[in-house]
C-alpha positions, 0 to 999 in steps of 0.5 A: 763455157770458153769464148775464143776470140779471133783478131777480127772479133775484137774490133767487131765487139768494139763496134757493137759496144760503141754502137750500143752505147750511142743508140742507148744514149739517143734512146734515153733522150727519146723515152725519158729525158725529153718526155721529162723536159716536156713537163717543165716550164719554158725557163726550166726547159731551156736552162736544162737543155742548154746545160745538157748540150754543154755537158755532153761535149766531153771526151767519153761522148766524143769517143763513143760518138765518133768511134761508133762510126770508125769501129765498124769500118775497121772491123769490116776491113779486117773481116774483108781481109781475113775472109770473114762472112759479114763485112757487108753488115758492118759496112751497112751498120757504119752507113746507117750510123753515118747518115742517120746519126752523124749527119742528122746530128750535125745537120739538125740537132746541133744547129738547133742546140746552138739556136736554143743557146742563142735565143732561148726559144723553146717553140722553135726547138723542141718538136723538131729536135725531138723528131730528129732525135727519134731518127737518130735513135732508130738509126742507132738501133738499126746500126747496132742490130746490123753490127750485132748480127755481123758477129 
């Protein structure tokens, strides 16, 4: 089988890849990392979560996290300019990601991470962080699915 890619297919594929990686990260936290940490004592929980929050601030994560918003927008613009049939699905993917992942991360999860780093209070952190990570997970999966359908 031969796969032929047009100039508009490559940005759409990049969007799908980045959205999938982002959704997968949040999914892993929802189904493995946080349930595993739930089984630890407070000191281990705080130490591990603080270490994770510091470690995740790196270039590969940043490229995926921000690129997952930029790539579907670029792909949508190219699709619109070339008359492709699915620019609105890509715009929808970017909108869902912006609101459900970026805004939730910046408005809820990051401030909770910072508070945990300052005061080490698991009780004030865990339930709310998990709840909003599940919002990010669901939003990331929906954005990924929209971009996938756009292909």
